[in-house]
KEKE-3310 file (N, C-alpha, C; in steps of 0.2 Angstrom, whole numbers, plus 5000, padded with zeros to 4 digits):
npx = (5687:5693:5703:5710:5718:5733:5734:5746:5751:5762:5768:5772:5765:5752:5750:5754:5743:5730:5735:5737:5719:5716:5723:5717:5704:5707:5711:5698:5690:5695:5694:5679:5678:5685:5677:5667:5678:5686:5675:5673:5685:5683:5673:5681:5689:5683:5676:5687:5691:5678:5678:5690:5690:5685:5692:5704:5701:5700:5713:5720:5711:5721:5735:5742:5750:5748:5745:5738:5729:5718:5713:5709:5698:5689:5684:5678:5668:5661:5658:5651:5639:5632:5631:5621:5611:5606:5600:5591:5583:5577:5570:5560:5554:5550:5542:5531:5526:5521:5511:5502:5498:5490:5481:5476:5462:5450:5453:5447:5436:5431:5429:5421:5410:5397:5397:5386:5386:5397:5394:5380:5390:5398:5387:5384:5394:5395:5396:5395:5390:5403:5411:5412:5420:5431:5437:5439:5450:5459:5463:5468:5479:5485:5487:5495:5507:5512:5516:5531:5536:5536:5546:5558:5559:5561:5573:5581:5580:5587:5602:5613:5614:5616:5627:5636:5635:5640:5654:5659:5657:5668:5679:5679:5679:5693:5702:5701:5705:5720:5722:5721:5731:5743:5742:5746:5760:5764:5760:5767:5781:5779:5777:5790:5798:5796:5804:5798:5793:5784:5774:5772:5769:5759:5749:5748:5743:5730:5724:5724:5715:5704:5703:5699:5688:5678:5681:5675:5664:5656:5657:5651:5636:5634:5633:5624:5614:5614:5608:5594:5591:5590:5581:5571:5570:5565:5553:5544:5543:5536:5524:5519:5518:5506:5497:5498:5506:5521:5532:5545:5548:5556:5568:5574:5566:5571:5584:5581:5576:5588:5598:5593:5591:5607:5605:5606:5595:5582:5581:5577:5563:5559:5566:5556:5544:5542:5545:5532:5521:5524:5520:5507:5502:5498:5493:5483:5482:5493:5502:5497:5503:5515:5519:5516:5524:5537:5534:5538:5550:5559:5556:5565:5577:5581:5582:5589:5599:5603:5612:5618:5626:5633:5635:5642:5650:5650:5648:5638:5627:5609:5603:5614:5617:5602:5607:5615:5614:5602:5609:5617:5608:5603:5613:5622:5612:5606:5618:5626:5618:5621:5636:5635:5637:5647:5656:5653:5658:5671:5673:5668:5680:5693:5688:5690:5704:5711:5707:5713:5726:5724:5725:5739:5747:5744:5747:5761:5764:5766:5754:5750:5758:5768:5770:5787:5792:5790:5804:5807:5805:5811:5822:5831:5832:5839:5851)
npy = (5059:5051:5038:5031:5018:5010:4998:4989:4979:4968:4963:4950:4943:4945:4938:4925:4923:4923:4912:4901:4900:4899:4885:4880:4878:4872:4859:4853:4855:4846:4833:4832:4832:4818:4809:4797:4790:4789:4784:4771:4767:4767:4757:4747:4747:4747:4732:4726:4727:4722:4706:4702:4695:4684:4679:4678:4667:4655:4655:4650:4638:4633:4635:4646:4641:4646:4663:4669:4661:4658:4672:4669:4659:4664:4674:4668:4661:4673:4679:4669:4667:4680:4678:4667:4672:4682:4674:4664:4672:4684:4677:4671:4684:4690:4679:4675:4687:4691:4681:4684:4696:4690:4682:4694:4700:4690:4692:4705:4703:4694:4702:4713:4709:4711:4723:4734:4747:4753:4752:4762:4773:4775:4779:4791:4797:4795:4784:4769:4754:4754:4744:4731:4737:4742:4730:4722:4732:4731:4717:4718:4726:4717:4705:4711:4714:4700:4695:4692:4697:4712:4710:4708:4718:4729:4723:4725:4737:4743:4737:4745:4750:4740:4733:4743:4743:4731:4731:4740:4734:4723:4729:4736:4723:4719:4729:4728:4714:4717:4725:4717:4708:4714:4726:4724:4722:4735:4744:4740:4745:4758:4763:4761:4770:4781:4777:4772:4784:4795:4802:4794:4780:4782:4786:4774:4767:4773:4768:4757:4753:4758:4749:4737:4742:4742:4729:4720:4726:4723:4707:4703:4709:4702:4687:4690:4692:4681:4672:4678:4674:4660:4661:4664:4657:4644:4647:4650:4639:4631:4640:4640:4625:4623:4633:4627:4631:4633:4626:4625:4640:4645:4647:4655:4667:4667:4673:4685:4692:4688:4697:4709:4713:4717:4729:4744:4746:4748:4739:4723:4724:4727:4718:4707:4715:4712:4697:4695:4703:4695:4682:4685:4689:4676:4667:4676:4675:4668:4678:4686:4680:4679:4691:4693:4683:4692:4706:4700:4693:4705:4709:4701:4700:4716:4714:4705:4696:4704:4713:4702:4698:4709:4717:4732:4736:4747:4758:4768:4784:4780:4789:4796:4784:4784:4795:4794:4783:4790:4801:4793:4784:4796:4800:4791:4780:4764:4757:4766:4767:4754:4755:4765:4764:4760:4769:4778:4772:4774:4788:4788:4783:4790:4803:4800:4797:4808:4812:4808:4811:4824:4823:4817:4825:4836:4829:4829:4843:4845:4847:4838:4832:4824:4835:4841:4832:4842:4845:4833:4840:4836:4827:4837:4844:4834:4831)
npz = (6094:6080:6073:6061:6055:6046:6035:6028:6014:6008:5991:5988:6001:5998:5984:5989:5998:5991:5978:5992:5993:5980:5978:5986:5981:5968:5973:5980:5968:5959:5967:5967:5955:5952:5963:5959:5956:5968:5976:5972:5976:5990:5993:5988:5998:6011:6008:6007:6022:6028:6024:6030:6042:6038:6029:6040:6046:6037:6035:6047:6046:6036:6043:6040:6027:6013:6008:5998:5998:6005:6003:5992:5991:6000:5993:5984:5992:5994:5983:5977:5985:5983:5969:5971:5978:5970:5958:5965:5971:5965:5953:5961:5967:5958:5949:5961:5962:5948:5950:5958:5950:5940:5948:5952:5946:5949:5962:5966:5959:5967:5978:5978:5975:5981:5981:5977:5978:5971:5958:5960:5961:5950:5940:5944:5941:5927:5921:5915:5922:5930:5940:5933:5924:5930:5934:5921:5918:5927:5925:5910:5914:5921:5914:5903:5914:5916:5904:5894:5885:5889:5899:5894:5886:5894:5901:5890:5888:5900:5898:5896:5909:5917:5913:5915:5929:5934:5928:5937:5949:5949:5945:5956:5965:5962:5965:5977:5981:5977:5988:5998:5995:5994:6000:6015:6014:6008:6017:6029:6024:6022:6034:6039:6035:6044:6056:6067:6076:6088:6083:6072:6077:6084:6073:6066:6076:6076:6065:6062:6073:6068:6058:6063:6070:6059:6054:6068:6066:6054:6055:6066:6061:6049:6058:6065:6054:6049:6059:6057:6046:6045:6057:6049:6038:6044:6049:6039:6030:6039:6039:6025:6026:6032:6027:6014:6006:5993:5999:5996:5999:6006:6006:5999:6003:6017:6013:6009:6021:6028:6020:6020:6034:6037:6033:6044:6059:6054:6045:6046:6049:6035:6027:6034:6031:6018:6015:6020:6014:6001:6003:6005:5996:5989:6000:6011:6025:6029:6024:6036:6048:6045:6048:6060:6066:6063:6069:6083:6082:6080:6093:6100:6093:6094:6108:6115:6103:6096:6105:6112:6104:6095:6105:6113:6104:6094:6104:6101:6102:6103:6093:6088:6078:6070:6064:6059:6049:6041:6035:6028:6020:6012:6005:5997:5995:5996:5999:6008:6017:6023:6028:6035:6049:6052:6047:6058:6069:6066:6066:6079:6085:6081:6087:6101:6102:6098:6110:6120:6115:6119:6132:6136:6131:6140:6152:6149:6147:6162:6170:6176:6181:6196:6208:6218:6234:6248:6260:6273:6290:6302:6296:6292:6303:6308:6302)
capx = (5693:5691:5710:5712:5724:5734:5738:5751:5755:5767:5764:5773:5760:5745:5750:5753:5736:5727:5739:5733:5714:5718:5724:5710:5698:5709:5710:5691:5687:5699:5689:5673:5680:5686:5672:5666:5683:5686:5670:5675:5693:5683:5669:5686:5693:5678:5675:5693:5691:5674:5680:5695:5689:5683:5701:5709:5696:5702:5719:5718:5712:5727:5740:5747:5752:5747:5742:5734:5725:5712:5711:5703:5693:5684:5680:5673:5662:5656:5655:5645:5634:5630:5626:5615:5607:5602:5600:5586:5578:5574:5566:5556:5550:5545:5535:5526:5521:5517:5506:5496:5496:5488:5475:5469:5454:5447:5450:5445:5430:5425:5430:5418:5405:5391:5396:5381:5386:5401:5391:5380:5396:5400:5382:5383:5399:5391:5402:5391:5394:5409:5412:5414:5425:5439:5439:5442:5455:5466:5464:5472:5485:5489:5490:5502:5513:5515:5519:5538:5541:5538:5551:5565:5561:5563:5580:5586:5581:5592:5606:5618:5617:5618:5634:5640:5636:5645:5661:5659:5657:5672:5683:5680:5685:5701:5706:5700:5711:5725:5723:5721:5736:5749:5743:5750:5766:5764:5759:5773:5786:5777:5777:5796:5801:5796:5809:5794:5793:5778:5766:5770:5764:5752:5743:5748:5739:5722:5722:5723:5709:5699:5702:5696:5682:5676:5680:5672:5655:5654:5657:5644:5631:5633:5632:5615:5610:5613:5602:5587:5588:5590:5573:5563:5567:5561:5545:5541:5544:5530:5518:5518:5514:5500:5493:5496:5508:5526:5538:5551:5550:5556:5576:5573:5563:5576:5588:5579:5577:5596:5603:5588:5593:5610:5603:5603:5590:5574:5582:5574:5558:5558:5563:5550:5536:5541:5541:5525:5520:5523:5516:5501:5500:5497:5485:5482:5481:5499:5504:5497:5504:5523:5520:5514:5530:5539:5535:5541:5557:5562:5559:5569:5584:5585:5584:5593:5602:5610:5616:5625:5634:5636:5638:5642:5657:5650:5647:5636:5620:5605:5602:5620:5614:5600:5607:5623:5610:5598:5614:5620:5604:5601:5620:5624:5607:5605:5626:5626:5614:5625:5642:5636:5637:5655:5661:5651:5661:5677:5675:5670:5688:5696:5687:5693:5712:5710:5704:5717:5731:5727:5728:5744:5749:5744:5753:5770:5768:5769:5747:5748:5766:5768:5776:5792:5790:5793:5809:5804:5808:5814:5826:5834:5836:5845:5855)
capy = (5059:5044:5037:5029:5013:5008:4992:4989:4971:4967:4960:4941:4941:4945:4933:4920:4922:4919:4905:4896:4900:4893:4879:4874:4878:4867:4853:4853:4854:4839:4829:4832:4827:4810:4808:4790:4783:4789:4782:4763:4763:4767:4753:4743:4744:4742:4727:4723:4724:4715:4700:4701:4691:4677:4676:4673:4660:4652:4654:4647:4631:4631:4636:4650:4638:4650:4668:4670:4653:4661:4677:4667:4655:4672:4678:4662:4662:4681:4681:4664:4670:4684:4675:4662:4677:4686:4670:4661:4678:4688:4674:4671:4688:4689:4674:4677:4695:4690:4675:4689:4700:4685:4681:4700:4701:4688:4693:4711:4704:4691:4705:4717:4704:4711:4731:4737:4753:4754:4755:4768:4780:4777:4780:4796:4799:4795:4779:4764:4746:4754:4739:4726:4742:4741:4724:4723:4735:4727:4712:4719:4727:4710:4699:4713:4712:4695:4694:4691:4703:4717:4711:4707:4725:4731:4721:4728:4746:4744:4733:4747:4752:4734:4732:4748:4741:4725:4733:4745:4728:4719:4734:4735:4716:4718:4732:4724:4708:4719:4729:4710:4704:4718:4730:4723:4724:4743:4747:4740:4748:4764:4766:4759:4775:4785:4777:4773:4787:4794:4802:4788:4775:4786:4785:4767:4763:4773:4766:4748:4753:4759:4743:4732:4744:4740:4722:4719:4725:4717:4699:4703:4710:4694:4683:4692:4691:4673:4671:4682:4672:4654:4659:4665:4651:4637:4650:4652:4632:4629:4643:4633:4619:4622:4636:4622:4634:4628:4625:4627:4647:4646:4648:4663:4671:4668:4675:4691:4693:4691:4702:4716:4714:4721:4739:4744:4750:4747:4731:4715:4726:4729:4713:4704:4715:4709:4692:4694:4704:4691:4678:4688:4688:4671:4668:4683:4671:4666:4684:4690:4675:4680:4699:4692:4682:4697:4707:4695:4691:4710:4713:4696:4702:4718:4715:4697:4695:4710:4714:4698:4695:4715:4719:4737:4737:4754:4762:4773:4782:4780:4796:4796:4780:4786:4802:4791:4780:4794:4802:4787:4784:4802:4801:4784:4776:4757:4755:4772:4762:4747:4757:4772:4764:4758:4776:4783:4771:4777:4794:4791:4781:4797:4808:4797:4797:4815:4816:4805:4814:4832:4820:4816:4834:4838:4824:4829:4848:4846:4849:4830:4829:4825:4839:4836:4834:4846:4840:4832:4844:4832:4825:4841:4847:4829:4832)
capz = (6091:6078:6072:6057:6054:6038:6034:6020:6013:6001:5984:5990:6004:5992:5980:5993:6001:5985:5979:5995:5990:5974:5978:5990:5976:5964:5975:5981:5961:5957:5971:5966:5946:5954:5966:5957:5956:5975:5979:5971:5981:5996:5993:5990:6005:6015:6007:6010:6029:6029:6023:6034:6049:6036:6027:6045:6049:6033:6036:6053:6045:6033:6045:6036:6021:6007:6008:5994:5994:6008:6000:5984:5995:6005:5984:5983:5995:5994:5977:5976:5990:5978:5963:5973:5982:5962:5955:5967:5976:5959:5950:5966:5969:5949:5950:5964:5961:5942:5951:5962:5946:5937:5950:5955:5944:5952:5967:5967:5958:5973:5987:5978:5972:5984:5984:5973:5978:5966:5951:5960:5961:5939:5937:5948:5937:5920:5918:5916:5925:5933:5944:5925:5917:5933:5934:5915:5916:5931:5919:5906:5916:5922:5907:5899:5918:5915:5897:5895:5880:5895:5905:5892:5882:5901:5902:5884:5888:5905:5899:5900:5917:5921:5911:5918:5939:5933:5928:5943:5954:5944:5946:5965:5969:5959:5970:5986:5981:5979:5994:6002:5995:5993:6007:6021:6013:6007:6024:6032:6021:6022:6041:6042:6034:6049:6061:6074:6079:6092:6080:6067:6080:6086:6067:6065:6081:6075:6058:6065:6078:6062:6053:6070:6071:6053:6054:6069:6066:6050:6055:6070:6058:6047:6062:6067:6047:6046:6062:6055:6038:6048:6059:6042:6034:6049:6050:6033:6029:6044:6038:6019:6027:6037:6022:6009:6001:5992:6005:5994:5997:6014:6008:5994:6009:6021:6010:6007:6029:6029:6018:6021:6039:6034:6034:6052:6063:6049:6038:6047:6047:6028:6026:6035:6027:6012:6016:6023:6006:5994:6007:6008:5988:5988:6005:6015:6031:6027:6025:6043:6052:6046:6050:6069:6069:6062:6075:6091:6081:6080:6099:6102:6090:6097:6115:6116:6101:6093:6112:6114:6098:6091:6112:6112:6101:6092:6109:6101:6106:6097:6090:6081:6075:6066:6061:6053:6044:6038:6029:6023:6014:6006:6003:5994:5995:6000:6003:6013:6025:6025:6029:6039:6056:6051:6047:6061:6073:6065:6069:6087:6087:6080:6093:6106:6098:6100:6117:6123:6114:6123:6141:6135:6129:6146:6157:6147:6151:6166:6173:6179:6184:6204:6212:6222:6240:6253:6265:6279:6296:6306:6293:6291:6310:6312:6295)
cpx = (5695:5699:5710:5721:5725:5736:5742:5754:5757:5764:5766:5765:5755:5745:5751:5748:5730:5729:5737:5724:5714:5718:5719:5705:5700:5706:5703:5687:5688:5695:5685:5674:5679:5681:5671:5672:5686:5681:5671:5679:5688:5678:5674:5688:5689:5676:5683:5693:5684:5677:5686:5696:5687:5690:5704:5707:5699:5709:5720:5719:5719:5734:5744:5751:5755:5745:5738:5728:5718:5708:5705:5699:5688:5681:5677:5667:5658:5652:5649:5639:5628:5626:5620:5610:5602:5598:5592:5581:5575:5570:5558:5551:5546:5540:5531:5522:5518:5511:5500:5493:5491:5480:5470:5464:5451:5446:5448:5436:5425:5426:5425:5411:5399:5391:5395:5382:5392:5398:5386:5383:5399:5393:5382:5391:5399:5395:5396:5393:5401:5413:5417:5419:5431:5439:5443:5447:5463:5465:5467:5479:5489:5492:5495:5508:5514:5517:5527:5540:5542:5542:5557:5565:5563:5571:5586:5586:5588:5599:5614:5620:5616:5624:5639:5641:5640:5653:5662:5661:5665:5679:5685:5684:5689:5704:5706:5707:5717:5728:5725:5730:5743:5748:5747:5756:5769:5765:5765:5779:5784:5780:5783:5799:5803:5801:5804:5794:5785:5772:5765:5767:5761:5745:5743:5743:5731:5719:5722:5717:5703:5697:5698:5689:5677:5675:5675:5665:5652:5653:5652:5638:5629:5631:5625:5610:5608:5607:5594:5586:5589:5582:5568:5564:5562:5551:5542:5541:5536:5524:5515:5515:5507:5495:5491:5500:5514:5530:5545:5554:5553:5566:5576:5570:5568:5581:5587:5579:5584:5598:5599:5591:5603:5611:5603:5597:5582:5575:5578:5567:5554:5559:5559:5545:5537:5540:5533:5521:5519:5521:5509:5497:5497:5491:5489:5484:5489:5504:5504:5501:5512:5523:5519:5522:5538:5542:5539:5547:5562:5561:5564:5577:5587:5585:5588:5599:5607:5612:5619:5629:5636:5639:5637:5648:5658:5652:5645:5628:5615:5602:5608:5619:5610:5601:5613:5618:5606:5604:5617:5614:5603:5607:5622:5619:5608:5614:5627:5626:5618:5632:5641:5637:5645:5658:5658:5653:5668:5677:5674:5679:5692:5695:5692:5701:5712:5710:5711:5725:5732:5729:5732:5749:5749:5748:5761:5770:5768:5760:5746:5755:5767:5772:5780:5790:5793:5800:5805:5808:5812:5821:5832:5836:5841:5851:5860)
cpy = (5052:5044:5033:5022:5010:5001:4991:4981:4972:4961:4950:4940:4940:4940:4926:4917:4918:4914:4900:4893:4896:4887:4875:4873:4873:4861:4850:4850:4845:4832:4828:4827:4820:4808:4800:4787:4784:4785:4772:4763:4764:4760:4748:4741:4743:4735:4722:4719:4721:4709:4698:4696:4684:4675:4674:4668:4654:4650:4652:4639:4628:4631:4640:4647:4641:4658:4670:4665:4655:4666:4673:4662:4660:4674:4672:4661:4669:4681:4676:4665:4675:4682:4669:4665:4679:4679:4665:4667:4681:4685:4673:4675:4691:4685:4676:4684:4693:4685:4679:4693:4697:4685:4688:4701:4699:4688:4701:4708:4699:4697:4711:4716:4709:4719:4733:4743:4758:4757:4761:4776:4781:4779:4790:4800:4798:4789:4772:4756:4748:4747:4735:4731:4741:4734:4721:4726:4734:4720:4713:4721:4720:4706:4706:4714:4705:4693:4694:4696:4711:4717:4708:4713:4728:4730:4726:4734:4747:4740:4738:4751:4746:4733:4737:4748:4736:4725:4737:4739:4724:4724:4734:4730:4717:4721:4732:4718:4711:4721:4721:4710:4709:4723:4729:4724:4731:4747:4748:4744:4757:4767:4763:4764:4782:4784:4777:4777:4791:4795:4798:4782:4777:4785:4778:4763:4766:4769:4759:4746:4755:4753:4738:4735:4740:4732:4717:4718:4723:4710:4699:4704:4704:4689:4685:4690:4684:4670:4672:4676:4663:4652:4660:4659:4646:4641:4649:4643:4631:4633:4639:4630:4619:4628:4632:4627:4628:4629:4626:4637:4650:4650:4655:4668:4672:4673:4683:4694:4695:4696:4708:4718:4717:4727:4738:4746:4746:4742:4728:4720:4727:4723:4706:4707:4713:4704:4692:4698:4699:4684:4680:4687:4680:4669:4673:4679:4670:4673:4688:4687:4676:4687:4697:4690:4687:4702:4706:4694:4699:4712:4707:4698:4708:4719:4709:4697:4700:4711:4707:4696:4703:4718:4728:4741:4745:4760:4771:4776:4780:4784:4797:4790:4780:4792:4798:4788:4785:4798:4798:4786:4789:4802:4796:4777:4770:4755:4760:4770:4757:4751:4764:4770:4763:4766:4781:4780:4774:4783:4795:4789:4787:4802:4805:4796:4802:4818:4812:4810:4822:4828:4819:4822:4836:4836:4829:4837:4851:4847:4842:4827:4830:4831:4836:4838:4838:4843:4839:4837:4841:4830:4832:4842:4840:4831:4838)
cpz = (6087:6075:6065:6056:6047:6039:6027:6020:6007:5996:5987:5995:6000:5990:5983:5996:5995:5981:5984:5994:5984:5972:5980:5987:5971:5968:5977:5974:5957:5962:5970:5959:5948:5959:5964:5959:5965:5980:5979:5975:5988:5997:5993:5997:6011:6014:6009:6018:6031:6029:6026:6038:6044:6033:6035:6048:6044:6034:6042:6051:6040:6035:6043:6029:6016:6010:6005:5993:5999:6007:5995:5986:5996:5998:5984:5984:5996:5988:5976:5980:5986:5973:5966:5973:5973:5960:5958:5971:5970:5956:5955:5966:5962:5948:5952:5962:5953:5944:5955:5957:5943:5941:5952:5952:5947:5959:5969:5963:5963:5979:5983:5974:5974:5986:5978:5973:5974:5959:5951:5960:5954:5939:5940:5943:5929:5918:5921:5917:5927:5937:5937:5923:5922:5934:5927:5914:5922:5926:5913:5907:5918:5918:5904:5906:5916:5908:5898:5890:5885:5896:5900:5886:5889:5900:5897:5886:5895:5904:5899:5905:5920:5919:5915:5927:5939:5933:5932:5949:5952:5948:5955:5967:5968:5962:5977:5986:5981:5985:6000:6003:5995:5998:6014:6019:6011:6014:6027:6031:6023:6031:6044:6041:6038:6055:6069:6078:6083:6089:6072:6071:6083:6080:6064:6069:6079:6069:6059:6070:6073:6059:6060:6070:6066:6053:6058:6069:6061:6051:6060:6066:6054:6051:6064:6058:6048:6050:6060:6050:6041:6049:6054:6040:6036:6048:6046:6030:6034:6043:6032:6021:6029:6033:6016:6003:5998:5997:6003:5993:6001:6012:6004:5999:6014:6019:6009:6016:6030:6025:6018:6029:6040:6036:6041:6054:6057:6042:6040:6047:6040:6025:6026:6033:6020:6010:6016:6018:6002:5998:6003:5998:5987:5993:6009:6022:6032:6028:6034:6047:6052:6049:6058:6070:6068:6067:6083:6089:6081:6088:6101:6099:6094:6105:6119:6109:6097:6100:6113:6110:6097:6101:6110:6111:6097:6099:6106:6103:6101:6091:6085:6077:6070:6061:6055:6047:6039:6031:6023:6018:6009:6003:5995:5994:5999:6004:6005:6018:6027:6029:6035:6047:6058:6052:6054:6069:6072:6068:6076:6088:6086:6086:6098:6107:6101:6107:6122:6123:6117:6131:6140:6136:6138:6153:6155:6149:6158:6171:6177:6182:6192:6204:6218:6231:6244:6257:6271:6285:6299:6304:6291:6297:6311:6307:6298)
residu = (MET:SER:THR:THR:THR:LYS:VAL:GLN:ILE:ASP:THR:LYS:THR:PHE:ILE:ARG:PHE:TRP:LEU:VAL:ILE:LEU:GLY:PHE:LEU:THR:THR:GLY:PHE:LEU:ILE:TRP:GLN:ALA:ARG:SER:GLY:LEU:LEU:ILE:ILE:GLY:CYS:ALA:LEU:PHE:PHE:ALA:LEU:ALA:ILE:LYS:PRO:LEU:ILE:SER:ARG:ILE:ALA:SER:ILE:PHE:HIS:GLY:LYS:SER:LYS:LYS:LEU:PRO:ILE:ALA:LEU:ALA:TYR:LEU:ILE:VAL:VAL:GLY:PHE:ILE:CYS:ALA:PHE:ILE:SER:ILE:VAL:VAL:PRO:THR:ILE:ILE:SER:GLU:THR:ALA:LYS:PHE:ALA:LYS:ASN:LEU:PRO:ASN:ILE:VAL:ASP:GLY:ALA:THR:ASN:ASN:LEU:THR:PHE:ILE:ASP:ASP:ILE:GLY:GLU:SER:LEU:HIS:ILE:PRO:ASN:PHE:ARG:GLU:GLN:THR:ILE:LYS:THR:ILE:GLY:ASP:PHE:SER:GLN:ASN:PHE:VAL:LYS:LEU:ASP:ASN:VAL:SER:SER:ALA:LEU:THR:ASN:SER:ILE:THR:ALA:ILE:GLY:SER:ALA:PHE:ALA:THR:ILE:ILE:LEU:THR:LEU:VAL:LEU:ALA:PHE:PHE:MET:LEU:THR:GLU:GLY:PRO:GLN:ILE:THR:LYS:LYS:PHE:TRP:SER:ASN:PHE:ASN:LYS:SER:ARG:PRO:ALA:ARG:LYS:ALA:GLU:HIS:VAL:ILE:THR:ARG:LEU:SER:GLN:THR:ILE:SER:THR:TYR:VAL:SER:SER:ALA:ILE:THR:VAL:ALA:LEU:ILE:ASN:ALA:GLY:ALA:THR:MET:ILE:THR:VAL:PHE:ILE:ILE:ASN:LEU:ILE:PHE:GLY:LEU:ASN:PRO:GLY:LEU:ALA:LEU:PRO:PHE:GLY:LEU:ILE:THR:GLY:VAL:PHE:SER:LEU:ILE:PRO:MET:PHE:GLY:SER:PHE:ILE:GLY:GLY:THR:LEU:VAL:ALA:LEU:LEU:LEU:GLY:PHE:SER:GLN:VAL:GLY:ALA:GLY:VAL:THR:PHE:ILE:ILE:TYR:THR:ILE:ILE:TYR:LEU:GLN:VAL:GLU:SER:ASN:VAL:ILE:SER:PRO:LYS:ILE:GLN:GLY:LYS:GLY:MET:ASN:LEU:PRO:ALA:LEU:ALA:ILE:LEU:SER:ALA:VAL:THR:ILE:GLY:ILE:TYR:THR:PHE:GLY:LEU:LEU:GLY:ALA:ILE:ILE:SER:ILE:PRO:ILE:ALA:GLY:CYS:ILE:ARG:VAL:LEU:ILE:GLU:GLU:TYR:ASN:SER:ASP:LEU:MET:ASP:ASP:GLY:LYS:ILE:ASN:GLY:SER:ASP:ILE:GLU:LYS:PRO:LYS:LYS:PRO:ASN:ALA:GLN:LEU:VAL:ALA:LYS:SER)
# end
């Protein structure tokens, strides 16, 4: 025998239910529409936390005489480094690639001079003088590649994208500056409104741990990157002296490996491979030598340098790091790869704090409270 149950919902409950659903959908839509602005604000916050250790170092030199002077000097150092990197590295990469493209026909001609089977393959395809035509095609390509007109036209076509990226960078830097100058006062005033209640103290503690996690990771990563850059400059200088290349390439190549090493896990290998490729454009032996150096250095960095400097500050397993980097790359590209591990470290902090809250609640509820001891029988008898 089956029974039916009727559920009656009044009009107010029905309206409230759909209003909540509509509110969630509207909030999600607004967040999606504002995703570009929220991303800029997030990048500004990450940049502010990243240069905070540098600001503290500069402030210790001036003994706290001025609050804005250390921030301004830190900005000059960071922006100056970015400008120097672009002005030194980009022209070097373009010139070395153009040099390789210019010499490519001679390289191909020398490599295929005794390979007569290439013409036989061309005859089977009804293409006479296949080797000469291939070399001529490569020569035409290399001449067009090194022409200044092509470079200038490419820059003209992308001037809108460059202007937009420049405006985004300026906006990010300005937001980060105000976060550093006015952020502490706003934060202090915000927490003072809660009269130091237990939830407010807990939230302030968690936010402090999150900022320390990001600052610690960035400062240690920059230290490892500087070591990588210095080692690369010394190695490239020696290799270029041995193979008769330009020793002045040591500085831009060191900057390349240093910047790429900021990318977790794969950055040092990518930077070393790029430098080896650029050296191989001029001298194959130099490129092979640098590849051997890169393999040896990566072992030293992963087993000695990184554990010594970075330690286990993130306290994350390799699977979590690789997953975070993969998600970061496919979500935000190169920027996502750089900020993926600090974000994963922040998630770890949140999980730890949540677990500690559960343990504290258990103690408060009496699970860990020491039970009262039974009265001693002898003392009862005496009384």
